[in-house]
C-alpha positions as protocol buffer text, in pm:
chain_id: "A"
residue {
  index: 1
  type: UNK
  ca { x: 123 y: -2287 z: 1311 }
}
residue {
  index: 2
  type: UNK
  ca { x: 178 y: -2055 z: 1015 }
}
residue {
  index: 3
  type: UNK
  ca { x: 505 y: -1880 z: 940 }
}
residue {
  index: 4
  type: UNK
  ca { x: 500 y: -1526 z: 802 }
}
residue {
  index: 5
  type: UNK
  ca { x: 794 y: -1351 z: 641 }
}
residue {
  index: 6
  type: UNK
  ca { x: 776 y: -971 z: 659 }
}
residue {
  index: 7
  type: UNK
  ca { x: 980 y: -754 z: 425 }
}
residue {
  index: 8
  type: UNK
  ca { x: 1069 y: -441 z: 620 }
}
residue {
  index: 9
  type: UNK
  ca { x: 1014 y: -351 z: 984 }
}
residue {
  index: 10
  type: UNK
  ca { x: 949 y: 21 z: 975 }
}
residue {
  index: 11
  type: UNK
  ca { x: 643 y: 202 z: 1107 }
}
residue {
  index: 12
  type: UNK
  ca { x: 392 y: -12 z: 914 }
}
residue {
  index: 13
  type: UNK
  ca { x: 569 y: -340 z: 983 }
}
residue {
  index: 14
  type: UNK
  ca { x: 600 y: -274 z: 1357 }
}
residue {
  index: 15
  type: UNK
  ca { x: 235 y: -170 z: 1376 }
}
residue {
  index: 16
  type: UNK
  ca { x: 135 y: -492 z: 1198 }
}
residue {
  index: 17
  type: UNK
  ca { x: 347 y: -692 z: 1445 }
}
residue {
  index: 18
  type: UNK
  ca { x: 165 y: -527 z: 1736 }
}
residue {
  index: 19
  type: UNK
  ca { x: -172 y: -607 z: 1577 }
}
residue {
  index: 20
  type: UNK
  ca { x: -66 y: -970 z: 1528 }
}
residue {
  index: 21
  type: UNK
  ca { x: 13 y: -1008 z: 1900 }
}
residue {
  index: 22
  type: UNK
  ca { x: -283 y: -1244 z: 1963 }
}
residue {
  index: 23
  type: UNK
  ca { x: -161 y: -1486 z: 1697 }
}
residue {
  index: 24
  type: UNK
  ca { x: 209 y: -1454 z: 1783 }
}
residue {
  index: 25
  type: UNK
  ca { x: 165 y: -1486 z: 2161 }
}
residue {
  index: 26
  type: UNK
  ca { x: -57 y: -1793 z: 2123 }
}
residue {
  index: 27
  type: UNK
  ca { x: 189 y: -1966 z: 1892 }
}
residue {
  index: 28
  type: UNK
  ca { x: -46 y: -1969 z: 1594 }
}
residue {
  index: 29
  type: UNK
  ca { x: 187 y: -1747 z: 1389 }
}
residue {
  index: 30
  type: UNK
  ca { x: 562 y: -1699 z: 1379 }
}
residue {
  index: 31
  type: UNK
  ca { x: 689 y: -1372 z: 1233 }
}
residue {
  index: 32
  type: UNK
  ca { x: 1029 y: -1315 z: 1074 }
}
residue {
  index: 33
  type: UNK
  ca { x: 1117 y: -966 z: 954 }
}
residue {
  index: 34
  type: UNK
  ca { x: 1384 y: -887 z: 696 }
}
residue {
  index: 35
  type: UNK
  ca { x: 1580 y: -568 z: 767 }
}
residue {
  index: 36
  type: UNK
  ca { x: 1892 y: -408 z: 627 }
}
residue {
  index: 37
  type: UNK
  ca { x: 2042 y: -330 z: 967 }
}
residue {
  index: 38
  type: UNK
  ca { x: 1943 y: -541 z: 1267 }
}
residue {
  index: 39
  type: UNK
  ca { x: 2112 y: -306 z: 1515 }
}
residue {
  index: 40
  type: UNK
  ca { x: 1882 y: -19 z: 1415 }
}
residue {
  index: 41
  type: UNK
  ca { x: 1584 y: -226 z: 1524 }
}
residue {
  index: 42
  type: UNK
  ca { x: 1726 y: -356 z: 1853 }
}
residue {
  index: 43
  type: UNK
  ca { x: 1472 y: -161 z: 2059 }
}
residue {
  index: 44
  type: UNK
  ca { x: 1184 y: -334 z: 1879 }
}
residue {
  index: 45
  type: UNK
  ca { x: 1278 y: -694 z: 1950 }
}
residue {
  index: 46
  type: UNK
  ca { x: 996 y: -716 z: 2203 }
}
residue {
  index: 47
  type: UNK
  ca { x: 731 y: -716 z: 1928 }
}
residue {
  index: 48
  type: UNK
  ca { x: 758 y: -1090 z: 1872 }
}
residue {
  index: 49
  type: UNK
  ca { x: 940 y: -1087 z: 1538 }
}
residue {
  index: 50
  type: UNK
  ca { x: 1271 y: -1254 z: 1466 }
}
residue {
  index: 51
  type: UNK
  ca { x: 1488 y: -1003 z: 1281 }
}
residue {
  index: 52
  type: UNK
  ca { x: 1716 y: -1116 z: 999 }
}
residue {
  index: 53
  type: UNK
  ca { x: 1955 y: -888 z: 814 }
}
residue {
  index: 54
  type: UNK
  ca { x: 1924 y: -925 z: 437 }
}
residue {
  index: 55
  type: UNK
  ca { x: 2032 y: -664 z: 185 }
}
residue {
  index: 56
  type: UNK
  ca { x: 1856 y: -781 z: -132 }
}
residue {
  index: 57
  type: UNK
  ca { x: 1686 y: -1077 z: -303 }
}
residue {
  index: 58
  type: UNK
  ca { x: 2030 y: -1182 z: -427 }
}
residue {
  index: 59
  type: UNK
  ca { x: 2140 y: -1257 z: -70 }
}
residue {
  index: 60
  type: UNK
  ca { x: 2176 y: -1638 z: -30 }
}
residue {
  index: 61
  type: UNK
  ca { x: 2002 y: -1617 z: 306 }
}
residue {
  index: 62
  type: UNK
  ca { x: 1688 y: -1491 z: 129 }
}
residue {
  index: 63
  type: UNK
  ca { x: 1655 y: -1799 z: -90 }
}
residue {
  index: 64
  type: UNK
  ca { x: 1707 y: -2024 z: 212 }
}
residue {
  index: 65
  type: UNK
  ca { x: 1415 y: -1875 z: 406 }
}
residue {
  index: 66
  type: UNK
  ca { x: 1089 y: -2069 z: 431 }
}
residue {
  index: 67
  type: UNK
  ca { x: 743 y: -1925 z: 495 }
}
residue {
  index: 68
  type: UNK
  ca { x: 374 y: -1990 z: 441 }
}
residue {
  index: 69
  type: UNK
  ca { x: 311 y: -1629 z: 337 }
}
residue {
  index: 70
  type: UNK
  ca { x: 511 y: -1314 z: 270 }
}
residue {
  index: 71
  type: UNK
  ca { x: 394 y: -962 z: 356 }
}
residue {
  index: 72
  type: UNK
  ca { x: 564 y: -651 z: 217 }
}
residue {
  index: 73
  type: UNK
  ca { x: 586 y: -344 z: 443 }
}
residue {
  index: 74
  type: UNK
  ca { x: 894 y: -172 z: 303 }
}
residue {
  index: 75
  type: UNK
  ca { x: 788 y: 59 z: 19 }
}
residue {
  index: 76
  type: UNK
  ca { x: 749 y: 43 z: -358 }
}
residue {
  index: 77
  type: UNK
  ca { x: 1118 y: -30 z: -441 }
}
residue {
  index: 78
  type: UNK
  ca { x: 1120 y: -330 z: -206 }
}
residue {
  index: 79
  type: UNK
  ca { x: 790 y: -454 z: -348 }
}
residue {
  index: 80
  type: UNK
  ca { x: 939 y: -441 z: -696 }
}
residue {
  index: 81
  type: UNK
  ca { x: 1256 y: -619 z: -586 }
}
residue {
  index: 82
  type: UNK
  ca { x: 1110 y: -900 z: -375 }
}
residue {
  index: 83
  type: UNK
  ca { x: 751 y: -941 z: -493 }
}
residue {
  index: 84
  type: UNK
  ca { x: 804 y: -1112 z: -830 }
}
residue {
  index: 85
  type: UNK
  ca { x: 1042 y: -1366 z: -674 }
}
residue {
  index: 86
  type: UNK
  ca { x: 791 y: -1446 z: -399 }
}
residue {
  index: 87
  type: UNK
  ca { x: 507 y: -1500 z: -646 }
}
residue {
  index: 88
  type: UNK
  ca { x: 730 y: -1703 z: -880 }
}
residue {
  index: 89
  type: UNK
  ca { x: 816 y: -1930 z: -586 }
}
residue {
  index: 90
  type: UNK
  ca { x: 445 y: -2007 z: -544 }
}
residue {
  index: 91
  type: UNK
  ca { x: 399 y: -1821 z: -216 }
}
residue {
  index: 92
  type: UNK
  ca { x: 109 y: -1587 z: -134 }
}
residue {
  index: 93
  type: UNK
  ca { x: 227 y: -1224 z: -136 }
}
residue {
  index: 94
  type: UNK
  ca { x: 49 y: -952 z: 62 }
}
residue {
  index: 95
  type: UNK
  ca { x: 125 y: -617 z: -97 }
}
residue {
  index: 96
  type: UNK
  ca { x: 114 y: -303 z: 120 }
}
residue {
  index: 97
  type: UNK
  ca { x: 292 y: -71 z: -126 }
}
residue {
  index: 98
  type: UNK
  ca { x: 19 y: -90 z: -388 }
}
residue {
  index: 99
  type: UNK
  ca { x: 194 y: 181 z: -588 }
}
residue {
  index: 100
  type: UNK
  ca { x: 414 y: -97 z: -728 }
}
residue {
  index: 101
  type: UNK
  ca { x: 120 y: -200 z: -946 }
}
residue {
  index: 102
  type: UNK
  ca { x: 151 y: 124 z: -1143 }
}
residue {
  index: 103
  type: UNK
  ca { x: 468 y: -17 z: -1301 }
}
residue {
  index: 104
  type: UNK
  ca { x: 350 y: -250 z: -1573 }
}
residue {
  index: 105
  type: UNK
  ca { x: 642 y: -501 z: -1580 }
}
residue {
  index: 106
  type: UNK
  ca { x: 620 y: -534 z: -1202 }
}
residue {
  index: 107
  type: UNK
  ca { x: 243 y: -574 z: -1219 }
}
residue {
  index: 108
  type: UNK
  ca { x: 267 y: -842 z: -1485 }
}
residue {
  index: 109
  type: UNK
  ca { x: 523 y: -1033 z: -1279 }
}
residue {
  index: 110
  type: UNK
  ca { x: 309 y: -1012 z: -964 }
}
residue {
  index: 111
  type: UNK
  ca { x: 5 y: -1138 z: -1154 }
}
residue {
  index: 112
  type: UNK
  ca { x: 192 y: -1420 z: -1330 }
}
residue {
  index: 113
  type: UNK
  ca { x: 172 y: -1667 z: -1040 }
}
residue {
  index: 114
  type: UNK
  ca { x: 183 y: -1940 z: -935 }
}
residue {
  index: 115
  type: UNK
  ca { x: 171 y: -1757 z: -599 }
}
residue {
  index: 116
  type: UNK
  ca { x: -139 y: -1549 z: -524 }
}
residue {
  index: 117
  type: UNK
  ca { x: -124 y: -1170 z: -500 }
}
residue {
  index: 118
  type: UNK
  ca { x: -319 y: -1012 z: -213 }
}
residue {
  index: 119
  type: UNK
  ca { x: -362 y: -637 z: -258 }
}
residue {
  index: 120
  type: UNK
  ca { x: -440 y: -426 z: 50 }
}
residue {
  index: 121
  type: UNK
  ca { x: -674 y: -126 z: 48 }
}
residue {
  index: 122
  type: UNK
  ca { x: -426 y: 89 z: 237 }
}
residue {
  index: 123
  type: UNK
  ca { x: -556 y: 404 z: 404 }
}
residue {
  index: 124
  type: UNK
  ca { x: -902 y: 415 z: 243 }
}
residue {
  index: 125
  type: UNK
  ca { x: -1227 y: 224 z: 279 }
}
residue {
  index: 126
  type: UNK
  ca { x: -1546 y: 172 z: 82 }
}
residue {
  index: 127
  type: UNK
  ca { x: -1362 y: 3 z: -202 }
}
residue {
  index: 128
  type: UNK
  ca { x: -1575 y: -311 z: -187 }
}
residue {
  index: 129
  type: UNK
  ca { x: -1875 y: -112 z: -312 }
}
residue {
  index: 130
  type: UNK
  ca { x: -1678 y: 42 z: -598 }
}
residue {
  index: 131
  type: UNK
  ca { x: -1523 y: -294 z: -684 }
}
residue {
  index: 132
  type: UNK
  ca { x: -1867 y: -452 z: -715 }
}
residue {
  index: 133
  type: UNK
  ca { x: -1987 y: -170 z: -943 }
}
residue {
  index: 134
  type: UNK
  ca { x: -1671 y: -189 z: -1156 }
}
residue {
  index: 135
  type: UNK
  ca { x: -1705 y: -565 z: -1201 }
}
residue {
  index: 136
  type: UNK
  ca { x: -2054 y: -503 z: -1337 }
}
residue {
  index: 137
  type: UNK
  ca { x: -1906 y: -245 z: -1580 }
}
residue {
  index: 138
  type: UNK
  ca { x: -2116 y: 17 z: -1404 }
}
residue {
  index: 139
  type: UNK
  ca { x: -1853 y: 285 z: -1332 }
}
residue {
  index: 140
  type: UNK
  ca { x: -1748 y: 556 z: -1577 }
}
residue {
  index: 141
  type: UNK
  ca { x: -1564 y: 816 z: -1368 }
}
residue {
  index: 142
  type: UNK
  ca { x: -1341 y: 769 z: -1063 }
}
residue {
  index: 143
  type: UNK
  ca { x: -1146 y: 1039 z: -880 }
}
residue {
  index: 144
  type: UNK
  ca { x: -964 y: 1095 z: -554 }
}
residue {
  index: 145
  type: UNK
  ca { x: -854 y: 1417 z: -386 }
}
residue {
  index: 146
  type: UNK
  ca { x: -595 y: 1381 z: -112 }
}
residue {
  index: 147
  type: UNK
  ca { x: -511 y: 1656 z: 135 }
}
residue {
  index: 148
  type: UNK
  ca { x: -213 y: 1647 z: 369 }
}
residue {
  index: 149
  type: UNK
  ca { x: -6 y: 1888 z: 574 }
}
residue {
  index: 150
  type: UNK
  ca { x: 246 y: 2067 z: 347 }
}
residue {
  index: 151
  type: UNK
  ca { x: 549 y: 1928 z: 533 }
}
residue {
  index: 152
  type: UNK
  ca { x: 449 y: 1573 z: 446 }
}
residue {
  index: 153
  type: UNK
  ca { x: 434 y: 1649 z: 73 }
}
residue {
  index: 154
  type: UNK
  ca { x: 775 y: 1810 z: 20 }
}
residue {
  index: 155
  type: UNK
  ca { x: 982 y: 1602 z: -225 }
}
residue {
  index: 156
  type: UNK
  ca { x: 1354 y: 1599 z: -321 }
}
residue {
  index: 157
  type: UNK
  ca { x: 1273 y: 1687 z: -683 }
}
residue {
  index: 158
  type: UNK
  ca { x: 1091 y: 2008 z: -592 }
}
residue {
  index: 159
  type: UNK
  ca { x: 1262 y: 2338 z: -678 }
}
residue {
  index: 160
  type: UNK
  ca { x: 1371 y: 2545 z: -377 }
}
residue {
  index: 161
  type: UNK
  ca { x: 1104 y: 2801 z: -456 }
}
residue {
  index: 162
  type: UNK
  ca { x: 831 y: 2535 z: -440 }
}
residue {
  index: 163
  type: UNK
  ca { x: 965 y: 2405 z: -109 }
}
residue {
  index: 164
  type: UNK
  ca { x: 966 y: 2756 z: 38 }
}
residue {
  index: 165
  type: UNK
  ca { x: 610 y: 2809 z: -82 }
}
residue {
  index: 166
  type: UNK
  ca { x: 491 y: 2490 z: 88 }
}
residue {
  index: 167
  type: UNK
  ca { x: 682 y: 2565 z: 408 }
}
residue {
  index: 168
  type: UNK
  ca { x: 534 y: 2914 z: 417 }
}
residue {
  index: 169
  type: UNK
  ca { x: 169 y: 2814 z: 383 }
}
residue {
  index: 170
  type: UNK
  ca { x: -52 y: 2925 z: 671 }
}
residue {
  index: 171
  type: UNK
  ca { x: -404 y: 2817 z: 769 }
}
residue {
  index: 172
  type: UNK
  ca { x: -532 y: 3146 z: 632 }
}
residue {
  index: 173
  type: UNK
  ca { x: -398 y: 3050 z: 287 }
}
residue {
  index: 174
  type: UNK
  ca { x: -619 y: 2744 z: 270 }
}
residue {
  index: 175
  type: UNK
  ca { x: -544 y: 2439 z: 54 }
}
residue {
  index: 176
  type: UNK
  ca { x: -303 y: 2456 z: -238 }
}
residue {
  index: 177
  type: UNK
  ca { x: -334 y: 2206 z: -524 }
}
residue {
  index: 178
  type: UNK
  ca { x: 16 y: 2084 z: -607 }
}
residue {
  index: 179
  type: UNK
  ca { x: -65 y: 1793 z: -842 }
}
residue {
  index: 180
  type: UNK
  ca { x: -334 y: 1677 z: -1082 }
}
residue {
  index: 181
  type: UNK
  ca { x: -299 y: 1371 z: -1303 }
}
residue {
  index: 182
  type: UNK
  ca { x: -318 y: 992 z: -1294 }
}
residue {
  index: 183
  type: UNK
  ca { x: -216 y: 745 z: -1020 }
}
residue {
  index: 184
  type: UNK
  ca { x: 83 y: 630 z: -1226 }
}
residue {
  index: 185
  type: UNK
  ca { x: 207 y: 989 z: -1250 }
}
residue {
  index: 186
  type: UNK
  ca { x: 133 y: 1058 z: -884 }
}
residue {
  index: 187
  type: UNK
  ca { x: 325 y: 757 z: -750 }
}
residue {
  index: 188
  type: UNK
  ca { x: 637 y: 871 z: -935 }
}
residue {
  index: 189
  type: UNK
  ca { x: 626 y: 1220 z: -785 }
}
residue {
  index: 190
  type: UNK
  ca { x: 497 y: 1125 z: -438 }
}
residue {
  index: 191
  type: UNK
  ca { x: 607 y: 762 z: -382 }
}
residue {
  index: 192
  type: UNK
  ca { x: 541 y: 760 z: -7 }
}
residue {
  index: 193
  type: UNK
  ca { x: 211 y: 946 z: -11 }
}
residue {
  index: 194
  type: UNK
  ca { x: -25 y: 812 z: -276 }
}
residue {
  index: 195
  type: UNK
  ca { x: -30 y: 432 z: -275 }
}
residue {
  index: 196
  type: UNK
  ca { x: -401 y: 478 z: -210 }
}
residue {
  index: 197
  type: UNK
  ca { x: -454 y: 627 z: -556 }
}
residue {
  index: 198
  type: UNK
  ca { x: -321 y: 310 z: -718 }
}
residue {
  index: 199
  type: UNK
  ca { x: -529 y: 101 z: -475 }
}
residue {
  index: 200
  type: UNK
  ca { x: -836 y: 288 z: -596 }
}
residue {
  index: 201
  type: UNK
  ca { x: -749 y: 214 z: -959 }
}
residue {
  index: 202
  type: UNK
  ca { x: -695 y: -153 z: -873 }
}
residue {
  index: 203
  type: UNK
  ca { x: -1031 y: -181 z: -694 }
}
residue {
  index: 204
  type: UNK
  ca { x: -1218 y: -18 z: -985 }
}
residue {
  index: 205
  type: UNK
  ca { x: -1044 y: -197 z: -1272 }
}
residue {
  index: 206
  type: UNK
  ca { x: -1328 y: -443 z: -1325 }
}
residue {
  index: 207
  type: UNK
  ca { x: -1340 y: -821 z: -1346 }
}
residue {
  index: 208
  type: UNK
  ca { x: -1031 y: -994 z: -1480 }
}
residue {
  index: 209
  type: UNK
  ca { x: -1047 y: -1372 z: -1502 }
}
residue {
  index: 210
  type: UNK
  ca { x: -690 y: -1412 z: -1626 }
}
residue {
  index: 211
  type: UNK
  ca { x: -363 y: -1237 z: -1545 }
}
residue {
  index: 212
  type: UNK
  ca { x: -342 y: -1077 z: -1888 }
}
residue {
  index: 213
  type: UNK
  ca { x: -696 y: -942 z: -1857 }
}
residue {
  index: 214
  type: UNK
  ca { x: -626 y: -806 z: -1510 }
}
residue {
  index: 215
  type: UNK
  ca { x: -318 y: -631 z: -1645 }
}
residue {
  index: 216
  type: UNK
  ca { x: -510 y: -465 z: -1929 }
}
residue {
  index: 217
  type: UNK
  ca { x: -795 y: -362 z: -1701 }
}
residue {
  index: 218
  type: UNK
  ca { x: -551 y: -210 z: -1453 }
}
residue {
  index: 219
  type: UNK
  ca { x: -377 y: -14 z: -1726 }
}
residue {
  index: 220
  type: UNK
  ca { x: -711 y: 132 z: -1832 }
}
residue {
  index: 221
  type: UNK
  ca { x: -807 y: 208 z: -1470 }
}
residue {
  index: 222
  type: UNK
  ca { x: -478 y: 391 z: -1414 }
}
residue {
  index: 223
  type: UNK
  ca { x: -558 y: 613 z: -1712 }
}
residue {
  index: 224
  type: UNK
  ca { x: -920 y: 670 z: -1606 }
}
residue {
  index: 225
  type: UNK
  ca { x: -868 y: 752 z: -1238 }
}
residue {
  index: 226
  type: UNK
  ca { x: -811 y: 1121 z: -1171 }
}
residue {
  index: 227
  type: UNK
  ca { x: -592 y: 1234 z: -883 }
}
residue {
  index: 228
  type: UNK
  ca { x: -560 y: 1570 z: -711 }
}
residue {
  index: 229
  type: UNK
  ca { x: -314 y: 1632 z: -427 }
}
residue {
  index: 230
  type: UNK
  ca { x: -354 y: 1932 z: -200 }
}
residue {
  index: 231
  type: UNK
  ca { x: -118 y: 2080 z: 58 }
}
residue {
  index: 232
  type: UNK
  ca { x: -341 y: 2203 z: 340 }
}
residue {
  index: 233
  type: UNK
  ca { x: -183 y: 2364 z: 649 }
}
residue {
  index: 234
  type: UNK
  ca { x: -513 y: 2315 z: 833 }
}
residue {
  index: 235
  type: UNK
  ca { x: -488 y: 1938 z: 788 }
}
residue {
  index: 236
  type: UNK
  ca { x: -346 y: 1736 z: 1076 }
}
residue {
  index: 237
  type: UNK
  ca { x: -449 y: 1393 z: 950 }
}
residue {
  index: 238
  type: UNK
  ca { x: -456 y: 1262 z: 594 }
}
residue {
  index: 239
  type: UNK
  ca { x: -789 y: 1336 z: 429 }
}
residue {
  index: 240
  type: UNK
  ca { x: -925 y: 1165 z: 116 }
}
residue {
  index: 241
  type: UNK
  ca { x: -1232 y: 1246 z: -93 }
}
residue {
  index: 242
  type: UNK
  ca { x: -1333 y: 971 z: -338 }
}
residue {
  index: 243
  type: UNK
  ca { x: -1604 y: 1014 z: -598 }
}
residue {
  index: 244
  type: UNK
  ca { x: -1729 y: 776 z: -865 }
}
residue {
  index: 245
  type: UNK
  ca { x: -2019 y: 784 z: -1106 }
}
residue {
  index: 246
  type: UNK
  ca { x: -2173 y: 550 z: -1361 }
}
residue {
  index: 247
  type: UNK
  ca { x: -2481 y: 338 z: -1430 }
}
residue {
  index: 248
  type: UNK
  ca { x: -2452 y: 193 z: -1077 }
}
residue {
  index: 249
  type: UNK
  ca { x: -2506 y: 538 z: -925 }
}
residue {
  index: 250
  type: UNK
  ca { x: -2313 y: 824 z: -772 }
}
residue {
  index: 251
  type: UNK
  ca { x: -2072 y: 750 z: -489 }
}
residue {
  index: 252
  type: UNK
  ca { x: -1881 y: 976 z: -251 }
}
residue {
  index: 253
  type: UNK
  ca { x: -1655 y: 876 z: 37 }
}
residue {
  index: 254
  type: UNK
  ca { x: -1479 y: 1105 z: 281 }
}
residue {
  index: 255
  type: UNK
  ca { x: -1203 y: 954 z: 496 }
}
residue {
  index: 256
  type: UNK
  ca { x: -972 y: 1111 z: 752 }
}
residue {
  index: 257
  type: UNK
  ca { x: -719 y: 868 z: 894 }
}
residue {
  index: 258
  type: UNK
  ca { x: -531 y: 914 z: 1220 }
}
residue {
  index: 259
  type: UNK
  ca { x: -153 y: 871 z: 1225 }
}
residue {
  index: 260
  type: UNK
  ca { x: 19 y: 543 z: 1304 }
}
residue {
  index: 261
  type: UNK
  ca { x: 135 y: 509 z: 1667 }
}
residue {
  index: 262
  type: UNK
  ca { x: 474 y: 410 z: 1525 }
}
residue {
  index: 263
  type: UNK
  ca { x: 517 y: 710 z: 1297 }
}
residue {
  index: 264
  type: UNK
  ca { x: 296 y: 1020 z: 1282 }
}
residue {
  index: 265
  type: UNK
  ca { x: 381 y: 1062 z: 913 }
}
residue {
  index: 266
  type: UNK
  ca { x: 215 y: 728 z: 828 }
}
residue {
  index: 267
  type: UNK
  ca { x: -157 y: 657 z: 830 }
}
residue {
  index: 268
  type: UNK
  ca { x: -264 y: 414 z: 1098 }
}
residue {
  index: 269
  type: UNK
  ca { x: -522 y: 262 z: 863 }
}
residue {
  index: 270
  type: UNK
  ca { x: -249 y: 118 z: 642 }
}
residue {
  index: 271
  type: UNK
  ca { x: -131 y: -130 z: 904 }
}
residue {
  index: 272
  type: UNK
  ca { x: -491 y: -220 z: 991 }
}
residue {
  index: 273
  type: UNK
  ca { x: -559 y: -299 z: 626 }
}
residue {
  index: 274
  type: UNK
  ca { x: -239 y: -501 z: 588 }
}
residue {
  index: 275
  type: UNK
  ca { x: -317 y: -704 z: 899 }
}
residue {
  index: 276
  type: UNK
  ca { x: -673 y: -778 z: 787 }
}
residue {
  index: 277
  type: UNK
  ca { x: -551 y: -887 z: 443 }
}
residue {
  index: 278
  type: UNK
  ca { x: -278 y: -1106 z: 593 }
}
residue {
  index: 279
  type: UNK
  ca { x: -523 y: -1272 z: 831 }
}
residue {
  index: 280
  type: UNK
  ca { x: -759 y: -1348 z: 543 }
}
residue {
  index: 281
  type: UNK
  ca { x: -466 y: -1491 z: 348 }
}
residue {
  index: 282
  type: UNK
  ca { x: -361 y: -1717 z: 637 }
}
residue {
  index: 283
  type: UNK
  ca { x: -720 y: -1825 z: 694 }
}
residue {
  index: 284
  type: UNK
  ca { x: -741 y: -1928 z: 330 }
}
residue {
  index: 285
  type: UNK
  ca { x: -423 y: -2134 z: 368 }
}
residue {
  index: 286
  type: UNK
  ca { x: -574 y: -2303 z: 672 }
}
residue {
  index: 287
  type: UNK
  ca { x: -884 y: -2405 z: 477 }
}
residue {
  index: 288
  type: UNK
  ca { x: -667 y: -2537 z: 196 }
}
């Protein structure tokens, strides 16, 4: 039996719990989820997870918890708060909020070990092909264009005029580009929408044999990867266009992901990717 500690039990975490039903129901995996308010999750107790209320990594109950692996499903701030401590304790850490890797001190801490970092692909696929090309130093240009419904892209920092413009978009207006830049810039402005851009940079960083090399390669990949975000009133699902070119060839991927059954604002592919990564992590522990 393997014990899994889950940080967060929102839409992604609950979806992962549902996907882990075969392992949980058979007794092969026990799942404990950390939440800030247990009462808010009372209706989800039937998903097979034990819920524990913990406010922060400074909570004494956090240090007393034991697990074979830890999976983060709570957003970039939680990944930054809990991740380094998990890795420093020597535990494998499955990272869903890949945007945390855009912050260099956090990235360096997550790569420092002795625990292993397992980075999920999030809501996009095809990254294994690009990763292989990047490790052979055969990629020169990488870009991603993400299109979402305007309502899902409105941010607290936006001026009222910008918000009104997004809310007033009609299908006849077509897509409106609201951001161009790098993944590191995108994750600051759209923290809940563009983890996939950082995942793309991570996959195409190249081959790093040491933590310091991985860090440098990721920094370069964050600068190289180009991001465009479009508000498209015709878009019901999230849509991503990935292109890459180099000596390995020309690559283009088009992905439209359906919403999570737990939350229509979240891509269902994210939980699928997290679950696959967690299963691979647990399988590796079993072989060890």
